C-alpha angles and dihedrals in degrees: 000000000000091000092051092048093047092049090047089052090052091052092049093043090054093048090049091051090049092053091045090052091053090048091051089062089061104035140024119284091242091053091051095046097042098043095041088054091051091048091052092048091049092052091049093050090052092052098037096100088063102034102031130093142186111297135194126216087258091056091053090046093052090046094051091047089051091051094050091046093048094048090047088053091051093052093046090046094053091045089051091050090051093053103030145045111289093209088060101036096051100055094040091050093046097050092045090052089052095045098051098067090042092054094042091048094050093045089049092058105269111162118208133171126246093260092051091046090053090047092052092051091048091048090056090053090047092054091055094046096046092049094049098097092167096041127253098295091083090057092053093051099052122101118237093242090059090060096060097088091046091049091048093050092047092048090052092050090048092049088054088064092044094051094048088052088061093066119100122265092237094057096082112193096326094105087064089067089063090042095052095040091055091045094050092048093050096047093047092049092050091047090050093048091048092043092235121157119244094185110119128214117247091246093053099046099083090048091048093051093047091048092050095047090046092050091051091048090052091050089051093050091050092048091050089049091055090047090054089072107246117136117277089233088067103037091044096052093043092052089049091063087085094117087071091064093045093050093047092050091048089052094047100040104028096028091232113172120241117230118222092258091057093049089052089048093055090052091047091050091052091049091047092055091050092051094046092051095049112111119256 
């Protein structure tokens, strides 16, 4: 069940990112990020009587820390995109986000079989390939110093998964309230300090709301996956396959063409899932 929930979270994360990307073409980035976070929090609060659970102070603390880490990653990521090459920033960020929960899980004592280990390694390769919209030549040309913002953003995204995994299994989705509240507060404060508008255009608002609700749903699916008991090394890397969903939607809806590296990445992702789900 944990594998199914983690894969579902990856699909929904990718769809949410796709909708957020479309919204960013019609409104400012701060408007998209801030209002999508508010929309997700609102949806969670409405559903909380059915999906929440008893929480401790520690659960709320881990949730708030996850929210602050995730929003920090978003801000660093967008800043990196503004000053760097997107075809380099995106795959480096994605694979770092996937690698962090794997490393933390293994260092924390997660035990996985040879097939699952091979699947995890293949999934990391798949994330890089799928995210390489301009092929792999752009990655070879970049200087190491230019990768630091992408690595920092990816590490923050990966820590978001790790911190949510620290919440108790009985808490349900309640820790996400603390996570999203902290995230909304931070993004709004940064927007205010930078004097950036968070007012959306009318055309972007439905996309922003859908993206925010989808992102919250994906967070919930991931949290339920961690509570199901499978190792973080597995649930974390499966949830990090979200670029696959984004790329597929871009190809289907926007008719974007896949480069050979991305096609190879899709095949690698499918093989990785098969290996990870094999028994033993």
